PALUMLUM-994897 format. One line per field, with one value per residue: x, y, z of N, C-alpha, C, CB in turn; residue number from 0. Coordinates in Angstrom, 1 decimal. Glycine has a CB too. Example, Ala and Ser with C-alpha at 12.3 -4.5 7.8 and 13.67 -1.06 7.14 Angstrom:
nxx 13.2 / 12.8
nyy -5.7 / -2.2
nzz 7.8 / 7.1
caxx 12.3 / 13.7
cayy -4.5 / -1.1
cazz 7.8 / 7.1
cxx 13.2 / 12.9
cyy -3.3 / 0.0
czz 7.8 / 7.9
cbxx 11.3 / 14.1
cbyy -4.5 / -0.6
cbzz 9.0 / 5.7
num 0 / 1
// end
This chain:
nxx 164.2 / 164.8 / 163.7 / 161.0 / 160.6 / 161.3 / 159.2 / 157.1 / 157.8 / 157.6 / 154.9 / 154.1 / 154.9 / 153.0 / 150.5 / 149.1 / 148.8 / 148.9 / 150.1 / 152.4 / 153.8 / 155.1 / 158.1 / 159.3 / 159.9 / 158.4 / 155.8 / 155.7 / 155.9 / 153.4 / 151.6 / 152.1 / 151.2 / 148.6 / 147.8 / 147.7 / 145.5 / 143.5 / 143.5 / 142.7 / 140.1 / 139.0 / 138.8 / 137.1 / 134.8 / 134.1 / 133.6 / 131.4 / 129.4 / 129.0 / 129.7 / 131.7 / 132.6 / 132.8 / 134.7 / 136.8 / 137.4 / 138.3 / 140.6 / 142.1 / 142.5 / 144.1 / 146.4 / 147.1 / 147.8 / 150.0 / 151.8 / 152.2 / 153.5 / 155.9 / 156.9 / 157.3 / 159.3 / 161.3 / 161.7 / 162.8 / 165.4 / 165.8 / 166.6 / 164.9 / 164.3 / 164.7 / 162.8 / 160.4 / 160.6 / 160.7 / 158.2 / 156.4 / 157.1 / 156.3 / 153.6 / 152.9 / 153.6 / 151.9 / 149.3 / 149.5 / 149.5 / 146.9 / 145.4 / 146.3 / 145.1 / 142.4 / 142.4 / 142.9 / 140.7 / 138.7 / 139.2 / 138.7 / 138.3 / 136.7 / 133.3 / 130.6 / 129.2 / 131.1 / 133.1 / 131.8 / 131.5 / 134.2 / 135.1 / 133.5 / 134.6 / 137.2 / 136.5 / 135.5 / 137.9 / 139.3 / 137.6 / 137.8 / 140.5 / 140.5 / 139.6 / 141.9 / 143.7 / 142.6 / 143.1 / 145.4 / 144.8 / 145.1 / 147.8 / 148.5 / 147.4 / 148.9 / 151.4 / 151.1 / 150.8 / 153.4 / 154.9 / 154.1 / 155.1 / 157.8 / 158.2 / 158.2
nyy 94.4 / 94.0 / 96.4 / 96.0 / 93.8 / 95.0 / 96.8 / 95.0 / 93.8 / 96.0 / 96.5 / 94.0 / 94.2 / 95.9 / 94.6 / 93.2 / 92.2 / 89.4 / 88.3 / 89.9 / 89.1 / 86.8 / 85.6 / 86.2 / 83.8 / 81.9 / 82.8 / 82.4 / 79.6 / 79.0 / 80.0 / 78.2 / 75.9 / 76.6 / 76.6 / 73.9 / 73.2 / 74.6 / 73.5 / 70.9 / 71.5 / 72.2 / 69.7 / 68.5 / 70.0 / 69.3 / 66.6 / 66.8 / 67.6 / 70.2 / 71.4 / 71.9 / 74.5 / 76.0 / 74.4 / 74.8 / 77.5 / 77.4 / 75.8 / 77.6 / 79.6 / 78.2 / 78.0 / 80.7 / 81.2 / 79.5 / 80.7 / 83.1 / 82.2 / 81.4 / 83.9 / 85.2 / 83.4 / 84.0 / 86.7 / 86.3 / 85.8 / 83.5 / 81.7 / 81.7 / 79.1 / 77.5 / 78.6 / 77.9 / 75.1 / 74.7 / 75.7 / 74.1 / 71.6 / 71.8 / 72.3 / 69.8 / 68.0 / 68.7 / 68.3 / 65.6 / 64.8 / 65.5 / 63.8 / 61.3 / 61.3 / 61.2 / 58.7 / 57.0 / 57.6 / 56.4 / 53.8 / 50.3 / 49.0 / 50.5 / 51.1 / 51.9 / 54.1 / 55.1 / 55.8 / 57.8 / 59.7 / 60.2 / 61.3 / 63.7 / 65.0 / 65.5 / 67.2 / 69.3 / 70.1 / 71.0 / 73.1 / 74.7 / 75.5 / 77.2 / 80.0 / 81.0 / 80.9 / 82.7 / 85.1 / 86.0 / 87.0 / 89.6 / 90.0 / 87.9 / 88.8 / 91.1 / 89.9 / 88.4 / 90.5 / 91.5 / 89.4 / 89.4 / 91.8 / 91.3 / 89.5 / 90.9
nzz 146.5 / 149.2 / 150.3 / 149.9 / 151.6 / 154.0 / 154.3 / 154.6 / 157.0 / 158.7 / 158.6 / 159.6 / 162.2 / 163.3 / 163.3 / 165.4 / 168.8 / 169.3 / 167.0 / 166.9 / 169.1 / 168.3 / 166.6 / 163.2 / 161.9 / 163.5 / 162.9 / 160.2 / 160.2 / 161.5 / 159.6 / 157.5 / 158.7 / 159.0 / 156.4 / 155.8 / 157.5 / 156.2 / 153.7 / 154.4 / 155.3 / 152.9 / 151.7 / 153.5 / 153.1 / 150.5 / 150.8 / 152.5 / 150.9 / 150.2 / 147.9 / 145.0 / 144.4 / 146.9 / 148.1 / 146.5 / 147.0 / 149.6 / 149.2 / 147.6 / 149.5 / 151.2 / 149.6 / 149.5 / 152.2 / 152.3 / 150.5 / 151.8 / 154.0 / 152.8 / 151.9 / 154.4 / 155.5 / 153.7 / 154.4 / 156.8 / 156.2 / 154.7 / 151.7 / 148.6 / 147.5 / 149.7 / 151.4 / 150.1 / 150.3 / 153.1 / 153.9 / 152.4 / 153.4 / 156.1 / 155.9 / 154.6 / 156.6 / 158.7 / 157.4 / 157.0 / 159.6 / 160.4 / 158.7 / 159.6 / 162.1 / 161.3 / 160.0 / 162.2 / 163.7 / 162.3 / 162.4 / 162.1 / 164.5 / 166.0 / 166.8 / 164.6 / 165.6 / 167.4 / 165.6 / 164.2 / 166.3 / 166.8 / 164.4 / 164.3 / 166.5 / 165.5 / 163.3 / 164.8 / 166.0 / 163.7 / 162.9 / 165.2 / 164.9 / 162.7 / 163.2 / 164.5 / 162.5 / 160.7 / 161.9 / 160.7 / 158.3 / 157.1 / 157.1 / 155.4 / 153.0 / 152.6 / 152.3 / 150.0 / 148.2 / 148.4 / 147.5 / 144.8 / 143.9 / 144.3 / 142.3 / 140.0
caxx 163.5 / 165.0 / 162.8 / 159.6 / 160.6 / 161.3 / 157.8 / 156.3 / 158.2 / 157.1 / 153.5 / 154.0 / 155.1 / 151.8 / 149.3 / 148.4 / 149.7 / 149.0 / 151.0 / 153.6 / 154.6 / 155.9 / 159.1 / 158.9 / 160.0 / 157.3 / 154.6 / 155.8 / 155.5 / 152.0 / 150.9 / 152.2 / 150.3 / 147.2 / 147.6 / 147.2 / 144.1 / 142.5 / 143.4 / 141.8 / 138.8 / 138.5 / 138.4 / 135.9 / 133.7 / 133.8 / 133.0 / 130.2 / 128.4 / 128.7 / 130.0 / 133.1 / 133.0 / 133.2 / 135.9 / 137.9 / 137.7 / 139.1 / 141.9 / 142.8 / 142.9 / 145.3 / 147.5 / 147.5 / 148.5 / 151.3 / 152.6 / 152.5 / 154.6 / 157.1 / 157.4 / 157.9 / 160.5 / 162.3 / 161.9 / 163.7 / 166.7 / 165.9 / 166.6 / 163.6 / 164.1 / 164.6 / 161.6 / 159.4 / 160.8 / 160.3 / 156.7 / 155.7 / 157.3 / 155.5 / 152.2 / 152.7 / 153.6 / 150.6 / 148.3 / 149.7 / 149.1 / 145.4 / 144.9 / 146.5 / 144.0 / 141.2 / 142.6 / 142.8 / 139.3 / 137.8 / 139.7 / 137.6 / 138.2 / 135.6 / 131.9 / 130.2 / 128.9 / 132.4 / 133.8 / 131.2 / 131.9 / 135.6 / 135.2 / 132.9 / 135.6 / 138.3 / 136.0 / 135.5 / 139.3 / 139.6 / 136.8 / 138.4 / 141.8 / 140.3 / 139.7 / 143.3 / 144.4 / 142.0 / 143.7 / 146.5 / 144.3 / 145.6 / 149.2 / 148.5 / 147.1 / 150.1 / 152.5 / 150.8 / 151.2 / 154.8 / 155.4 / 153.9 / 156.1 / 159.1 / 158.2 / 158.3
cayy 93.4 / 94.3 / 97.5 / 95.4 / 93.0 / 95.9 / 97.4 / 93.9 / 93.7 / 97.1 / 96.2 / 92.9 / 94.6 / 96.6 / 93.8 / 92.9 / 91.6 / 87.9 / 88.1 / 90.6 / 88.3 / 85.8 / 86.1 / 86.0 / 82.3 / 81.3 / 83.2 / 81.7 / 78.2 / 79.0 / 80.2 / 76.9 / 74.9 / 77.0 / 76.2 / 72.5 / 73.2 / 75.1 / 72.4 / 69.8 / 72.1 / 72.1 / 68.3 / 68.2 / 70.7 / 68.5 / 65.4 / 67.1 / 67.9 / 71.7 / 71.8 / 72.1 / 75.9 / 76.3 / 73.6 / 75.5 / 78.7 / 77.0 / 75.4 / 78.8 / 80.3 / 77.4 / 78.4 / 82.0 / 81.1 / 78.9 / 81.7 / 84.1 / 81.5 / 81.5 / 85.3 / 85.4 / 82.7 / 84.8 / 87.9 / 85.8 / 85.6 / 82.2 / 81.9 / 81.4 / 77.6 / 77.0 / 79.0 / 77.1 / 73.8 / 74.7 / 76.0 / 72.9 / 70.5 / 72.1 / 72.0 / 68.4 / 67.3 / 69.1 / 67.7 / 64.1 / 64.6 / 65.5 / 62.6 / 60.2 / 61.4 / 60.7 / 57.3 / 56.4 / 57.8 / 55.6 / 52.4 / 49.3 / 48.6 / 51.3 / 50.9 / 53.0 / 55.3 / 55.7 / 56.4 / 59.1 / 60.6 / 60.6 / 62.3 / 64.9 / 65.6 / 66.0 / 68.3 / 70.4 / 70.6 / 71.8 / 74.3 / 75.5 / 76.0 / 78.2 / 81.4 / 81.4 / 81.1 / 83.9 / 86.3 / 86.4 / 87.3 / 90.9 / 89.7 / 87.0 / 89.7 / 91.9 / 89.0 / 88.1 / 91.7 / 91.6 / 88.4 / 89.8 / 92.9 / 90.7 / 88.7 / 91.8
cazz 147.2 / 150.6 / 150.6 / 150.0 / 152.8 / 155.1 / 154.4 / 155.1 / 158.4 / 159.5 / 158.7 / 160.5 / 163.6 / 163.8 / 163.1 / 166.6 / 169.9 / 169.2 / 166.0 / 167.1 / 170.1 / 167.6 / 165.6 / 161.8 / 161.6 / 164.1 / 162.2 / 158.9 / 160.5 / 161.8 / 158.3 / 156.7 / 159.4 / 158.7 / 155.0 / 155.9 / 158.1 / 155.2 / 152.7 / 155.0 / 155.3 / 151.5 / 151.5 / 154.3 / 152.5 / 149.4 / 151.3 / 153.1 / 149.9 / 150.1 / 146.6 / 144.5 / 144.4 / 148.2 / 148.3 / 145.7 / 147.7 / 150.8 / 148.7 / 147.2 / 150.7 / 151.7 / 148.8 / 149.9 / 153.5 / 152.0 / 149.9 / 152.9 / 154.8 / 152.0 / 152.0 / 155.8 / 155.6 / 153.0 / 155.3 / 157.9 / 155.5 / 153.9 / 150.3 / 148.0 / 147.4 / 151.1 / 152.0 / 149.6 / 150.8 / 154.5 / 153.9 / 151.9 / 154.3 / 157.3 / 155.4 / 154.3 / 157.9 / 159.4 / 156.7 / 157.3 / 161.0 / 160.4 / 158.0 / 160.5 / 163.1 / 160.7 / 159.8 / 163.5 / 164.2 / 161.5 / 162.6 / 162.2 / 165.9 / 166.6 / 166.3 / 163.7 / 166.5 / 167.9 / 164.5 / 163.9 / 167.4 / 166.6 / 163.3 / 164.8 / 167.3 / 164.6 / 162.6 / 165.7 / 166.1 / 162.5 / 163.0 / 166.2 / 164.4 / 161.6 / 163.6 / 164.8 / 161.2 / 160.1 / 162.5 / 159.9 / 156.9 / 156.6 / 156.9 / 154.2 / 151.8 / 152.4 / 151.9 / 148.6 / 147.4 / 148.5 / 146.6 / 143.4 / 143.7 / 144.1 / 141.0 / 138.8
cxx 163.6 / 164.0 / 161.4 / 159.5 / 160.6 / 159.9 / 156.9 / 156.6 / 157.6 / 155.6 / 153.2 / 154.0 / 153.9 / 150.5 / 148.5 / 149.3 / 149.9 / 150.1 / 152.4 / 154.4 / 155.5 / 157.0 / 158.6 / 158.9 / 158.8 / 156.0 / 154.6 / 155.4 / 154.0 / 151.2 / 151.0 / 151.3 / 148.9 / 146.8 / 147.1 / 145.8 / 143.1 / 142.4 / 142.5 / 140.4 / 138.2 / 138.0 / 137.2 / 134.6 / 133.2 / 133.1 / 131.6 / 129.1 / 128.1 / 129.1 / 131.4 / 133.5 / 133.5 / 134.5 / 137.1 / 138.3 / 138.6 / 140.5 / 142.7 / 143.3 / 144.1 / 146.5 / 148.0 / 148.3 / 149.9 / 152.3 / 153.1 / 153.6 / 155.9 / 157.7 / 158.0 / 159.2 / 161.6 / 162.6 / 162.8 / 165.0 / 166.8 / 165.9 / 165.3 / 163.3 / 164.0 / 163.3 / 160.4 / 159.4 / 160.3 / 158.8 / 156.0 / 155.9 / 156.5 / 154.1 / 152.0 / 152.7 / 152.3 / 149.4 / 148.3 / 149.2 / 147.5 / 144.9 / 145.2 / 145.5 / 142.7 / 141.2 / 142.4 / 141.3 / 138.3 / 138.3 / 138.5 / 137.4 / 137.1 / 134.3 / 131.6 / 129.9 / 130.1 / 133.1 / 133.2 / 131.5 / 133.3 / 135.8 / 134.6 / 133.9 / 136.7 / 137.8 / 135.9 / 136.9 / 139.7 / 138.9 / 137.4 / 139.7 / 141.6 / 140.3 / 141.1 / 144.0 / 143.9 / 142.5 / 144.8 / 146.1 / 144.9 / 147.1 / 149.4 / 148.3 / 148.3 / 151.3 / 152.3 / 151.2 / 152.7 / 155.4 / 155.3 / 154.8 / 157.5 / 159.3 / 158.5 / 159.5
cyy 93.6 / 95.4 / 96.9 / 94.6 / 93.8 / 96.5 / 96.3 / 93.8 / 94.8 / 96.9 / 95.0 / 93.3 / 95.4 / 95.8 / 93.5 / 92.2 / 90.1 / 87.6 / 88.7 / 89.9 / 87.3 / 86.4 / 85.7 / 84.5 / 81.6 / 81.6 / 82.5 / 80.2 / 78.1 / 79.1 / 78.9 / 75.9 / 75.3 / 76.6 / 74.8 / 72.4 / 73.6 / 74.1 / 71.3 / 70.3 / 72.0 / 70.7 / 68.0 / 68.8 / 69.9 / 67.2 / 65.6 / 67.5 / 69.4 / 72.2 / 72.1 / 73.6 / 76.3 / 75.6 / 74.3 / 76.8 / 78.4 / 76.5 / 76.6 / 79.6 / 79.5 / 77.8 / 79.8 / 82.0 / 80.4 / 79.9 / 82.7 / 83.5 / 81.7 / 82.9 / 85.6 / 84.6 / 83.5 / 86.1 / 87.5 / 85.3 / 84.2 / 82.5 / 81.3 / 79.9 / 77.0 / 77.3 / 78.2 / 75.7 / 73.7 / 74.8 / 74.7 / 71.8 / 70.6 / 71.8 / 70.5 / 67.6 / 67.5 / 68.3 / 66.2 / 63.8 / 64.5 / 64.2 / 61.3 / 60.1 / 60.8 / 59.2 / 56.5 / 56.4 / 56.8 / 54.1 / 51.5 / 48.7 / 49.4 / 50.9 / 52.1 / 54.3 / 55.9 / 56.4 / 57.8 / 60.1 / 61.1 / 61.6 / 63.6 / 65.7 / 66.2 / 67.2 / 69.5 / 71.0 / 71.5 / 73.1 / 75.2 / 76.2 / 77.2 / 79.6 / 81.9 / 81.7 / 82.4 / 85.2 / 86.9 / 86.8 / 88.6 / 90.7 / 88.8 / 87.9 / 90.5 / 91.1 / 88.6 / 89.3 / 91.8 / 90.6 / 88.8 / 90.9 / 92.3 / 90.0 / 89.6 / 92.6
czz 148.7 / 151.1 / 150.8 / 151.3 / 154.0 / 155.4 / 155.0 / 156.6 / 159.2 / 159.7 / 159.6 / 161.9 / 164.2 / 163.7 / 164.3 / 167.6 / 169.7 / 168.1 / 166.3 / 168.2 / 169.4 / 166.7 / 164.2 / 161.5 / 162.2 / 163.4 / 160.9 / 159.1 / 160.8 / 160.5 / 157.5 / 157.4 / 159.1 / 157.3 / 155.0 / 156.5 / 157.0 / 154.1 / 153.2 / 155.0 / 153.9 / 151.2 / 152.3 / 153.7 / 151.3 / 149.8 / 151.9 / 152.2 / 149.7 / 148.7 / 146.3 / 144.6 / 145.8 / 148.6 / 147.7 / 146.4 / 148.9 / 150.3 / 148.2 / 148.4 / 151.3 / 150.9 / 149.2 / 151.2 / 153.3 / 151.4 / 150.9 / 153.7 / 154.1 / 152.1 / 153.4 / 156.0 / 154.9 / 153.8 / 156.5 / 157.4 / 154.9 / 152.5 / 149.7 / 148.0 / 148.8 / 151.7 / 151.5 / 150.1 / 152.3 / 154.6 / 153.5 / 152.8 / 155.6 / 157.0 / 155.3 / 155.7 / 158.6 / 158.8 / 157.0 / 158.7 / 161.1 / 159.8 / 158.9 / 161.6 / 162.6 / 160.5 / 161.1 / 163.9 / 163.5 / 161.5 / 162.7 / 163.6 / 166.6 / 166.0 / 165.3 / 164.5 / 167.0 / 166.8 / 164.2 / 165.0 / 167.2 / 165.5 / 163.6 / 165.6 / 166.5 / 163.8 / 163.5 / 165.9 / 164.9 / 162.6 / 164.1 / 165.8 / 163.4 / 162.1 / 163.9 / 163.5 / 160.6 / 160.7 / 161.6 / 158.5 / 156.3 / 156.3 / 155.6 / 153.0 / 151.5 / 151.8 / 150.4 / 147.7 / 147.3 / 147.5 / 145.1 / 143.0 / 143.5 / 142.8 / 139.8 / 138.9
cbxx 164.1 / 166.4 / 162.8 / 159.4 / 161.8 / 162.3 / 157.3 / 156.5 / 159.7 / 157.3 / 152.9 / 155.1 / 156.3 / 151.7 / 149.6 / 147.2 / 149.1 / 147.7 / 150.5 / 153.3 / 153.7 / 155.0 / 160.5 / 159.9 / 161.3 / 157.1 / 154.6 / 157.2 / 156.3 / 151.6 / 151.5 / 153.7 / 150.6 / 147.1 / 148.9 / 148.2 / 144.1 / 143.0 / 144.8 / 142.3 / 138.8 / 139.5 / 139.6 / 136.1 / 134.1 / 135.1 / 133.9 / 130.4 / 127.2 / 129.5 / 129.2 / 133.2 / 131.8 / 132.1 / 135.7 / 137.4 / 136.4 / 138.4 / 141.6 / 141.9 / 141.8 / 145.0 / 147.1 / 146.3 / 147.7 / 151.1 / 151.8 / 151.3 / 154.2 / 156.9 / 156.2 / 156.9 / 160.4 / 161.8 / 160.6 / 163.0 / 167.7 / 164.7 / 167.8 / 163.5 / 165.4 / 165.7 / 161.3 / 159.5 / 162.3 / 160.9 / 156.3 / 156.2 / 158.8 / 155.7 / 151.9 / 153.8 / 154.8 / 150.4 / 148.3 / 151.1 / 149.6 / 144.9 / 145.6 / 147.9 / 143.8 / 140.9 / 143.9 / 143.7 / 138.9 / 137.7 / 140.6 / 137.9 / 139.5 / 135.9 / 130.9 / 128.9 / 127.9 / 133.2 / 133.7 / 129.6 / 131.7 / 136.5 / 134.4 / 131.6 / 136.2 / 138.7 / 134.6 / 134.9 / 140.2 / 139.2 / 135.3 / 138.7 / 142.6 / 139.1 / 138.8 / 144.0 / 144.1 / 140.5 / 144.3 / 147.5 / 142.8 / 145.5 / 149.9 / 147.4 / 145.9 / 150.5 / 152.5 / 149.3 / 150.5 / 155.3 / 154.8 / 152.4 / 156.1 / 159.4 / 156.9 / 157.1
cbyy 92.0 / 94.7 / 98.6 / 94.5 / 92.0 / 97.0 / 97.8 / 92.6 / 93.6 / 98.5 / 95.8 / 91.9 / 95.5 / 97.9 / 92.6 / 92.0 / 91.9 / 87.3 / 88.6 / 92.0 / 87.7 / 84.9 / 85.6 / 86.7 / 81.7 / 81.7 / 84.7 / 81.8 / 77.8 / 80.1 / 81.3 / 76.4 / 75.0 / 78.5 / 76.4 / 71.7 / 74.1 / 76.5 / 71.9 / 69.5 / 73.5 / 72.6 / 67.4 / 68.7 / 72.1 / 68.2 / 64.7 / 68.2 / 67.2 / 72.4 / 73.0 / 71.6 / 76.8 / 75.9 / 72.2 / 75.8 / 79.4 / 75.8 / 74.4 / 79.7 / 80.3 / 75.9 / 78.4 / 82.9 / 80.2 / 77.7 / 82.4 / 84.5 / 80.1 / 81.2 / 86.3 / 85.1 / 81.3 / 85.2 / 88.5 / 84.7 / 85.8 / 81.2 / 81.2 / 81.9 / 77.0 / 77.5 / 80.5 / 77.0 / 73.4 / 75.9 / 77.2 / 72.6 / 70.5 / 73.5 / 72.8 / 67.9 / 67.8 / 70.6 / 67.9 / 63.7 / 65.7 / 66.7 / 62.4 / 60.3 / 62.8 / 61.5 / 57.0 / 57.0 / 59.2 / 56.1 / 52.4 / 48.2 / 48.7 / 52.8 / 50.8 / 52.6 / 54.8 / 54.6 / 55.5 / 58.9 / 59.9 / 59.3 / 61.7 / 64.7 / 64.6 / 64.9 / 67.9 / 70.0 / 69.4 / 71.0 / 73.9 / 74.6 / 74.9 / 77.9 / 81.6 / 80.3 / 79.9 / 83.8 / 86.0 / 85.2 / 87.5 / 92.0 / 89.0 / 85.9 / 90.6 / 92.6 / 87.7 / 87.7 / 92.9 / 91.4 / 87.1 / 90.3 / 93.9 / 89.7 / 87.9 / 92.6
cbzz 146.8 / 150.9 / 149.5 / 148.8 / 152.8 / 154.9 / 153.0 / 154.3 / 158.5 / 158.8 / 157.3 / 160.2 / 163.8 / 163.0 / 162.4 / 166.3 / 171.2 / 168.8 / 164.7 / 167.6 / 171.1 / 166.7 / 166.0 / 160.9 / 162.2 / 165.6 / 162.0 / 158.3 / 161.8 / 162.7 / 157.5 / 156.7 / 160.9 / 158.9 / 154.2 / 156.8 / 159.3 / 154.7 / 152.3 / 156.4 / 155.8 / 150.5 / 151.9 / 155.7 / 152.0 / 148.5 / 152.3 / 154.1 / 150.2 / 151.2 / 146.2 / 143.1 / 144.0 / 149.3 / 147.8 / 144.3 / 148.2 / 151.6 / 147.5 / 146.3 / 151.8 / 151.5 / 147.3 / 150.1 / 154.5 / 151.1 / 148.8 / 153.7 / 155.0 / 150.5 / 151.7 / 156.8 / 155.0 / 151.6 / 155.8 / 158.7 / 156.5 / 154.3 / 149.6 / 146.6 / 146.7 / 152.0 / 151.6 / 148.0 / 150.7 / 155.2 / 153.1 / 150.5 / 154.7 / 157.8 / 154.1 / 153.4 / 158.7 / 159.4 / 155.2 / 157.1 / 161.9 / 159.7 / 156.6 / 161.1 / 163.6 / 159.3 / 159.2 / 164.6 / 163.9 / 160.1 / 163.7 / 161.2 / 166.6 / 166.5 / 167.4 / 162.8 / 167.6 / 168.5 / 163.2 / 163.9 / 168.7 / 166.3 / 162.1 / 165.5 / 168.4 / 163.7 / 162.0 / 167.0 / 166.3 / 161.3 / 163.3 / 167.5 / 163.8 / 160.9 / 164.8 / 165.6 / 160.3 / 160.2 / 163.9 / 159.8 / 157.0 / 157.6 / 158.1 / 154.3 / 152.1 / 153.7 / 152.7 / 148.4 / 148.1 / 149.9 / 146.8 / 143.3 / 144.8 / 145.3 / 140.9 / 138.6
num 0 / 1 / 2 / 3 / 4 / 5 / 6 / 7 / 8 / 9 / 10 / 11 / 12 / 13 / 14 / 15 / 16 / 17 / 18 / 19 / 20 / 21 / 22 / 23 / 24 / 25 / 26 / 27 / 28 / 29 / 30 / 31 / 32 / 33 / 34 / 35 / 36 / 37 / 38 / 39 / 40 / 41 / 42 / 43 / 44 / 45 / 46 / 47 / 48 / 49 / 50 / 51 / 52 / 53 / 54 / 55 / 56 / 57 / 58 / 59 / 60 / 61 / 62 / 63 / 64 / 65 / 66 / 67 / 68 / 69 / 70 / 71 / 72 / 73 / 74 / 75 / 76 / 77 / 78 / 79 / 80 / 81 / 82 / 83 / 84 / 85 / 86 / 87 / 88 / 89 / 90 / 91 / 92 / 93 / 94 / 95 / 96 / 97 / 98 / 99 / 100 / 101 / 102 / 103 / 104 / 105 / 106 / 107 / 108 / 109 / 110 / 111 / 112 / 113 / 114 / 115 / 116 / 117 / 118 / 119 / 120 / 121 / 122 / 123 / 124 / 125 / 126 / 127 / 128 / 129 / 130 / 131 / 132 / 133 / 134 / 135 / 136 / 137 / 138 / 139 / 140 / 141 / 142 / 143 / 144 / 145 / 146 / 147 / 148 / 149 / 150 / 151
// end
């Protein structure tokens, strides 16, 4: 298992300057946060009428980012149970934060027009967050492969 994590760490160090500037814990934290953004995107897709298939794809991507977060937490010397707990906790907190923003934005104290404007602003924030998350796509794929190897 140590050999697999070492290979992942070597790969991690060559991914890019944006990612390489972060330490492993910070990157794991970002991936868990991205998992929340992607899960929220899956809910928005479903509400927007784009269909269940597209929503499911976004949800599966959220799962991949969460798993990658777990692998990186483990690479940062966390035990498996702690890594899962940390990743899920960060994801849940981030998702709760987004849902609180939506709840506030749709507060009955706002007019319908203000609510619509607020929701559009939040959707733009989510859309703006996604490209930053997608920078980690290669790392996520490698992390998933690493996790599969660790499982066998």
